[in-house]
Each structure stands twice: as structure tokens, then as C-alpha cells.
N, C-alpha and C positions, 0 to 999 in steps of 0.2 A: 469029280467035276473037271472038265477040261479047261484049258486056258482061255479059249474064246468065250465060253459061257461065263467064267469067272470075270473076265474083262467087261463083258456086256452088263453083268449085274453091277459091277463097280461103276460103270458109266451111268446106269440108271439111278444108282444111289447118290450120285454126285449132285443131284438137284436138291438134296436135303442139307440144311445147314447144321452146324454143331449143336445148335439149340433144339434141333428136332431129332434128337438121338432116339427117343422112343418110337417115333414114326419111321425113322430110318431102319431100325431093327425089325419092326413089323413088316416093312416093305421087303427087307432082305429075306425074311422067312417066306413071304409070298412069292418072290421071284425065284427062290431056290426050289420051291415046290412046283413051279410051272414047267410045262413041256417046252421043248425047244421052239416049237411053233408059237406058243403063247408068248414066250420071251422075245422072239423076233417081232411079233406084233407090237409089244410094248416098246421095243427099240425103235420101230418105225414111227410110233406115236411120239416118242421122245424127240426123234429127229425132226419131225414135222413141227412140233412146238418150238424147238430151238430155231428152226428156220424162220418161223413167224416172228419170234422175238428179235432175231437178227435183222429182219427186214424192218421191223418197227423202229429199232435203234438206228438203223441206217437212214430211214426217212426223217427221224428226229434230228440227226446230225445235219442232214442236207437242209432241213428247214431252218436250223440255227444259222447255217452259213448263207442262207438266202438264195439257195440254188433252186 
């Protein structure tokens, strides 16, 4: 496994908390069995979800400031 693939999997697994160890290990097995194309699709989905979350947090902060 190359470094880029290993780093991508680590990033995708970062969404799991320590309390979700079983889910994290199941996801790791799934990610490791994916093709590069499938893994890049998952990364794109992860990035999209992170962007939506960031935008929601940003709007909440602006609303709290009364902007």
C-alpha cells in the first residue's frame, strides 16, 4: 500500500471516535479492499460532507454574532 492510499484511509477513518472502534476496524477493512477509484469516490464524499459541516458551523457562528 502506498503512502497516498494509506493517508487517504487514515483521513477517512478520522470520522470515527475512539468509542466506535469496531465500526472503525470494519470500515478500515472495507477501505483497504476498495479499488483506487472507489477510494477516491469515498474521499470526495468525505470532503463534501466536511464542507457542508463547515458551512453550517460558519453560519451558526455568524448568526450568534448577529451578522
